[in-house]
N, CA, C and O of each residue as an XYZ file, in Angstrom:
480
protein
N       5.725     -2.057    -20.142
C       6.639     -1.520    -19.150
C       6.676     -2.459    -17.954
O       5.637     -2.963    -17.529
N       7.856     -2.698    -17.413
C       8.028     -3.576    -16.270
C       7.654     -2.835    -14.992
O       8.095     -1.710    -14.760
N       6.842     -3.478    -14.175
C       6.431     -2.909    -12.900
C       7.413     -3.365    -11.831
O       7.588     -4.566    -11.629
N       8.055     -2.429    -11.145
C       8.942     -2.804    -10.056
C       8.140     -2.865     -8.766
O       7.083     -2.248     -8.638
N       8.663     -3.618     -7.824
C       7.982     -3.799     -6.547
C       7.886     -2.476     -5.803
O       8.837     -1.695     -5.764
N       6.723     -2.244     -5.218
C       6.486     -1.050     -4.420
C       6.564     -1.467     -2.951
O       5.989     -2.486     -2.570
N       7.246     -0.714     -2.149
C       7.312     -1.027     -0.715
C       5.940     -0.847     -0.082
O       5.146     -0.016     -0.523
N       5.672     -1.624      0.945
C       4.347     -1.604      1.568
C       3.938     -0.233      2.098
O       2.793      0.160      1.876
N       4.801      0.524      2.787
C       4.380      1.850      3.233
C       3.955      2.762      2.071
O       2.997      3.526      2.191
N       4.676      2.671      0.954
C       4.331      3.468     -0.222
C       2.962      3.077     -0.754
O       2.135      3.938     -1.057
N       2.725      1.771     -0.867
C       1.442      1.287     -1.360
C       0.307      1.720     -0.431
O      -0.758      2.114     -0.905
N       0.518      1.652      0.862
C      -0.525      2.037      1.815
C      -0.817      3.539      1.764
O      -1.972      3.948      1.886
N       0.210      4.354      1.586
C      -0.003      5.803      1.463
C      -0.815      6.098      0.202
O      -1.762      6.883      0.245
N      -0.449      5.474     -0.918
C      -1.211      5.693     -2.151
C      -2.645      5.183     -2.007
O      -3.582      5.845     -2.454
N      -2.825      4.021     -1.392
C      -4.173      3.478     -1.195
C      -5.000      4.405     -0.316
O      -6.183      4.621     -0.580
N      -4.394      4.945      0.710
C      -5.095      5.881      1.582
C      -5.522      7.126      0.812
O      -6.660      7.581      0.929
N      -4.603      7.670      0.027
C      -4.914      8.888     -0.730
C      -5.912      8.629     -1.861
O      -6.578      9.556     -2.321
N      -6.020      7.377     -2.310
C      -7.036      7.052     -3.322
C      -8.439      7.261     -2.742
O      -9.407      7.398     -3.490
N      -8.544      7.284     -1.430
C      -9.821      7.551     -0.765
C     -10.096      9.026     -0.550
O     -11.152      9.378     -0.025
N      -9.179      9.896     -0.938
C      -9.376     11.336     -0.788
C      -8.173     11.989     -0.136
O      -7.316     11.316      0.437
N      -8.121     13.304     -0.230
C      -6.975     14.048      0.307
C      -6.913     13.909      1.824
O      -7.939     13.832      2.501
N      -5.681     13.879      2.342
C      -5.483     13.699      3.777
C      -4.224     14.437      4.217
O      -3.339     14.730      3.413
N      -4.169     14.727      5.509
C      -2.953     15.277      6.117
C      -2.186     14.131      6.774
O      -2.677     13.004      6.835
N      -0.989     14.419      7.262
C      -0.082     13.396      7.772
C      -0.669     12.467      8.814
O      -0.592     11.248      8.663
N      -1.259     13.021      9.877
C      -1.791     12.168     10.938
C      -2.891     11.260     10.408
O      -2.954     10.090     10.786
N      -3.754     11.771      9.544
C      -4.820     10.952      8.962
C      -4.243      9.838      8.093
O      -4.791      8.737      8.052
N      -3.139     10.118      7.398
C      -2.481      9.087      6.591
C      -1.903      7.981      7.475
O      -2.011      6.800      7.146
N      -1.300      8.357      8.577
C      -0.750      7.363      9.503
C      -1.863      6.465     10.040
O      -1.723      5.242     10.060
N      -2.962      7.071     10.472
C      -4.084      6.303     11.010
C      -4.705      5.406      9.947
O      -5.034      4.254     10.227
N      -4.867      5.921      8.734
C      -5.488      5.134      7.669
C      -4.598      3.976      7.226
O      -5.096      2.891      6.930
N      -3.292      4.198      7.179
C      -2.369      3.111      6.819
C      -2.461      1.982      7.842
O      -2.403      0.807      7.479
N      -2.604      2.334      9.114
C      -2.772      1.325     10.160
C      -4.072      0.557      9.937
O      -4.096     -0.669     10.042
N      -5.150      1.274      9.629
C      -6.444      0.621      9.355
C      -6.377     -0.273      8.123
O      -6.838     -1.414      8.153
N      -5.804      0.246      7.041
C      -5.714     -0.529      5.794
C      -4.919     -1.818      5.969
O      -5.200     -2.819      5.310
N      -3.928     -1.794      6.854
C      -3.086     -2.971      7.070
C      -3.572     -3.825      8.239
O      -2.860     -4.722      8.692
N      -4.769     -3.553      8.723
C      -5.329     -4.285      9.871
C      -4.371     -4.248     11.070
O      -4.253     -5.221     11.815
N      -3.692     -3.111     11.240
C      -2.816     -2.919     12.382
C      -1.396     -3.431     12.221
O      -0.579     -3.241     13.122
N      -1.069     -4.075     11.102
C       0.279     -4.614     10.896
C       1.320     -3.522     10.693
O       2.462     -3.654     11.134
N       0.920     -2.438     10.021
C       1.868     -1.372      9.681
C       1.486     -0.114     10.452
O       0.366      0.385     10.346
N       2.439      0.382     11.225
C       2.254      1.626     11.975
C       3.357      2.580     11.545
O       4.475      2.530     12.057
N       3.027      3.444     10.604
C       4.022      4.367     10.059
C       4.458      5.376     11.110
O       3.637      5.909     11.857
N       5.744      5.627     11.157
C       6.303      6.700     11.970
C       6.306      7.962     11.102
O       6.343      7.880      9.874
N       6.268      9.111     11.743
C       6.218     10.375     11.002
C       7.391     10.501     10.032
O       7.204     10.942      8.898
N       8.586     10.124     10.454
C       9.756     10.222      9.581
C       9.622      9.370      8.334
O       9.973      9.801      7.235
N       9.114      8.159      8.509
C       8.890      7.267      7.366
C       7.843      7.853      6.444
O       8.034      7.891      5.229
N       6.721      8.316      7.019
C       5.644      8.874      6.211
C       6.140     10.036      5.366
O       5.886     10.071      4.162
N       6.843     10.987      5.970
C       7.244     12.171      5.218
C       8.341     11.865      4.201
O       8.433     12.543      3.178
N       9.166     10.867      4.462
C      10.136     10.438      3.444
C       9.396      9.840      2.247
O       9.746     10.113      1.099
N       8.371      9.024      2.517
C       7.551      8.445      1.439
C       6.850      9.554      0.676
O       6.871      9.563     -0.555
N       6.226     10.493      1.386
C       5.506     11.586      0.719
C       6.442     12.444     -0.121
O       6.090     12.817     -1.240
N       7.626     12.765      0.395
C       8.587     13.566     -0.378
C       8.934     12.860     -1.682
O       8.973     13.484     -2.743
N       9.187     11.549     -1.597
C       9.534     10.777     -2.794
C       8.361     10.724     -3.767
O       8.551     10.875     -4.974
N       7.143     10.511     -3.251
C       5.961     10.429     -4.115
C       5.648     11.762     -4.781
O       5.208     11.789     -5.931
N       5.868     12.857     -4.081
C       5.676     14.188     -4.679
C       6.713     14.389     -5.790
O       6.386     14.876     -6.873
N       7.956     14.013     -5.513
C       9.021     14.139     -6.519
C       8.698     13.306     -7.766
O       8.980     13.729     -8.887
N       8.111     12.134     -7.568
C       7.758     11.246     -8.682
C       6.428     11.628     -9.343
O       6.007     11.000    -10.314
N       5.781     12.651     -8.812
C       4.491     13.153     -9.313
C       3.354     12.134     -9.178
O       2.398     12.148     -9.953
N       3.475     11.253     -8.183
C       2.402     10.304     -7.886
C       1.438     10.892     -6.861
O       0.298     10.448     -6.732
N       1.920     11.902     -6.135
C       1.157     12.614     -5.106
C       1.471     14.093     -5.267
O       2.559     14.467     -5.707
N       0.513     14.922     -4.908
C       0.772     16.361     -4.915
C       0.248     16.990     -3.631
O      -0.650     16.464     -2.974
N       0.840     18.132     -3.298
C       0.391     18.883     -2.129
C      -0.953     19.507     -2.488
O      -1.121     20.094     -3.558
N      -1.908     19.366     -1.565
C      -3.279     19.818     -1.835
C      -3.717     20.904     -0.865
O      -4.911     21.073     -0.619
N      -2.765     21.634     -0.317
C      -3.105     22.761      0.532
C      -2.605     22.611      1.953
O      -2.209     21.532      2.395
N      -2.639     23.738      2.651
C      -2.230     23.808      4.053
C      -3.321     24.525      4.825
O      -4.036     25.372      4.288
N      -3.433     24.168      6.096
C      -4.321     24.924      6.971
C      -3.759     24.875      8.377
O      -3.013     23.960      8.724
N      -4.115     25.854      9.181
C      -3.674     25.897     10.565
C      -4.836     25.434     11.434
O      -5.938     25.979     11.372
N      -4.561     24.410     12.251
C      -5.564     23.872     13.173
C      -4.947     23.882     14.564
O      -3.903     23.270     14.787
N      -5.589     24.573     15.500
C      -5.078     24.691     16.871
C      -3.633     25.175     16.896
O      -2.825     24.695     17.691
N      -3.313     26.123     16.030
C      -1.986     26.704     15.986
C      -0.933     25.855     15.285
O       0.241     26.226     15.244
N      -1.346     24.722     14.738
C      -0.384     23.840     14.051
C      -0.720     23.769     12.570
O      -1.886     23.709     12.179
N       0.324     23.776     11.764
C       0.133     23.702     10.314
C      -0.134     22.263      9.890
O       0.583     21.343     10.286
N      -1.172     22.081      9.081
C      -1.459     20.775      8.485
C      -1.286     20.892      6.987
O      -1.869     21.768      6.348
N      -0.487     20.012      6.437
C      -0.310     19.957      4.987
C      -1.119     18.765      4.475
O      -1.025     17.653      4.996
N      -1.909     19.031      3.446
C      -2.740     17.990      2.845
C      -2.105     17.498      1.553
O      -1.433     18.247      0.845
N      -2.331     16.238      1.266
C      -1.807     15.596      0.067
C      -2.939     14.906     -0.669
O      -3.928     14.492     -0.064
N      -2.783     14.785     -1.993
C      -3.754     14.035     -2.792
C      -3.011     13.242     -3.857
O      -1.918     13.614     -4.285
N      -3.627     12.146     -4.275
C      -3.038     11.283     -5.291
C      -3.277     11.903     -6.673
O      -4.286     12.573     -6.895
N      -2.352     11.675     -7.581
C      -2.492     12.154     -8.961
C      -2.959     10.988     -9.845
O      -3.035      9.848     -9.389
N      -3.266     11.285    -11.101
C      -3.636     10.226    -12.051
C      -2.487      9.227    -12.198
O      -2.723      8.023    -12.298
N      -1.249      9.718    -12.213
C      -0.084      8.823    -12.275
C      -0.011      7.944    -11.034
O       0.380      6.780    -11.115
N      -0.382      8.496     -9.901
C      -0.391      7.732     -8.655
C      -1.428      6.618     -8.684
O      -1.173      5.507     -8.219
N      -2.600      6.925     -9.235
C      -3.642      5.897     -9.382
C      -3.137      4.781    -10.296
O      -3.334      3.601    -10.006
N      -2.488      5.151    -11.396
C      -1.944      4.136    -12.312
C      -0.898      3.265    -11.614
O      -0.889      2.046    -11.786
N      -0.021      3.887    -10.831
C       1.013      3.126    -10.119
C       0.382      2.200     -9.081
O       0.806      1.053     -8.939
N      -0.623      2.684     -8.358
C      -1.311      1.863     -7.364
C      -2.027      0.696     -8.029
O      -1.983     -0.426     -7.524
N      -2.681      0.945     -9.144
C      -3.359     -0.125     -9.885
C      -2.352     -1.171    -10.357
O      -2.621     -2.369    -10.265
N      -1.206     -0.740    -10.857
C      -0.165     -1.665    -11.294
C       0.344     -2.529    -10.150
O       0.562     -3.729    -10.319
N       0.532     -1.916     -8.984
C       0.996     -2.670     -7.823
C      -0.063     -3.663     -7.364
O       0.263     -4.797     -7.012
N      -1.335     -3.249     -7.365
C      -2.412     -4.170     -6.978
C      -2.458     -5.371     -7.920
O      -2.643     -6.503     -7.473
N      -2.295     -5.134     -9.200
C      -2.276     -6.238    -10.176
C      -1.081     -7.154     -9.953
O      -1.216     -8.375    -10.028
N       0.092     -6.577     -9.678
C       1.286     -7.375     -9.430
C       1.096     -8.275     -8.217
O       1.422     -9.461     -8.255
N       0.561     -7.696     -7.133
C       0.329     -8.478     -5.917
C      -0.716     -9.570     -6.144
O      -0.558    -10.693     -5.664
N      -1.780     -9.241     -6.872
C      -2.816    -10.236     -7.171
C      -2.251    -11.388     -8.000
O      -2.572    -12.547     -7.741
N      -1.422    -11.088     -8.982
C      -0.817    -12.133     -9.822
C       0.092    -13.038     -8.991
O       0.071    -14.258     -9.149
N       0.890    -12.438     -8.106
C       1.757    -13.232     -7.245
C       0.952    -14.105     -6.293
O       1.297    -15.264     -6.066
N      -0.123    -13.549     -5.735
C      -0.973    -14.322     -4.824
C      -1.653    -15.467     -5.563
O      -1.758    -16.569     -5.026
N      -2.116    -15.224     -6.785
C      -2.765    -16.286     -7.571
C      -1.774    -17.401     -7.882
O      -2.125    -18.579     -7.816
N      -0.549    -17.042     -8.217
C       0.475    -18.058     -8.495
C       0.777    -18.872     -7.238
O       0.935    -20.090     -7.311
N       0.857    -18.216     -6.106
C       1.114    -18.917     -4.842
C      -0.045    -19.851     -4.501
O       0.175    -20.987     -4.080
N      -1.295    -19.369     -4.684
C      -2.462    -20.218     -4.404
C      -2.480    -21.449     -5.304
O      -2.832    -22.541     -4.858
N      -2.110    -21.280     -6.546
C      -2.076    -22.413     -7.474
C      -1.044    -23.443     -7.022
O      -1.297    -24.646     -7.094
N       0.101    -22.987     -6.562
C       1.129    -23.918     -6.079
C       0.671    -24.615     -4.798
O       0.888    -25.814     -4.626
N       0.038    -23.857     -3.903
C      -0.468    -24.438     -2.651
C      -1.506    -25.513     -2.958
O      -1.505    -26.576     -2.337
N      -2.383    -25.239     -3.907
C      -3.435    -26.202     -4.266
C      -2.832    -27.518     -4.738
O      -3.424    -28.576     -4.523
N      -1.672    -27.473     -5.372
C      -0.996    -28.676     -5.834
C      -0.475    -29.550     -4.704
O      -0.179    -30.725     -4.923
N      -0.361    -29.007     -3.518
C       0.141    -29.751     -2.377
C      -0.968    -30.343     -1.526
O      -0.685    -31.058     -0.565
N      -2.208    -30.067     -1.848
C      -3.326    -30.588     -1.057
C      -3.835    -31.889     -1.680
O      -4.232    -31.898     -2.845
N      -3.829    -32.978     -0.925
C      -4.441    -34.205     -1.445
C      -5.935    -33.952     -1.668
O      -6.587    -33.299     -0.853
N      -6.458    -34.458     -2.744
C      -7.860    -34.226     -3.115
C      -8.793    -34.565     -1.958
O      -8.716    -35.642     -1.368
N      -9.670    -33.625     -1.652
C     -10.721    -33.848     -0.668
C     -10.321    -33.734      0.788
O     -11.186    -33.838      1.657
N      -9.031    -33.523      1.100
C      -8.630    -33.468      2.512
C      -8.568    -32.058      3.057
O      -8.776    -31.837      4.250
N      -8.283    -31.102      2.187
C      -8.127    -29.728      2.655
C      -6.855    -29.515      3.458
O      -6.618    -28.412      3.950
N      -6.024    -30.558      3.605
C      -4.787    -30.448      4.365
C      -3.588    -30.431      3.423
O      -3.608    -31.020      2.342
N      -2.564    -29.749      3.860
C      -1.346    -29.697      3.062
C      -0.583    -31.002      3.197
O      -0.550    -31.610      4.267
N       0.027    -31.423      2.104
C       0.886    -32.606      2.125
C       2.160    -32.253      1.374
O       2.116    -31.875      0.203
N       3.279    -32.378      2.043
C       4.545    -32.067      1.417
C       5.187    -33.352      0.938
O       4.990    -34.409      1.538
N       5.956    -33.270     -0.139
C       6.547    -34.444     -0.758
C       7.374    -35.285      0.184
O       7.440    -36.504      0.026
N       8.006    -34.662      1.160
C       8.873    -35.413      2.063
C       8.183    -35.752      3.386
O       8.745    -36.472      4.211
N       6.971    -35.237      3.591
C       6.208    -35.525      4.816
C       4.801    -35.922      4.379
O       4.179    -35.206      3.595
N       4.294    -37.038      4.866
C       2.908    -37.391      4.506
C       2.037    -37.482      5.721
O       0.845    -37.768      5.606
């Protein structure tokens, strides 16, 4: 089966949920941590991703609770979600390995510096 590219927010939500069930705010914070601060999900983006993942059965609702008068909905990853996340991790690793191999071809032996064909 062909693996299609997964958008980064989707991958980060699945990666976060692979660590255990979480509610929305915890998912936003964890996605920021997982991306070393590069990705800061907005609530609208997060819930659009979660709605799509629930529809695709990659994530499921794992309960609700009221905290300080506010409803928290929890989500958890499914076995299908783990499979999709694993497939995306493999796809990214393969692309990174191919890029590293090409980069290595541009380094003159022993210099550690890049050399481009038109610039020496």
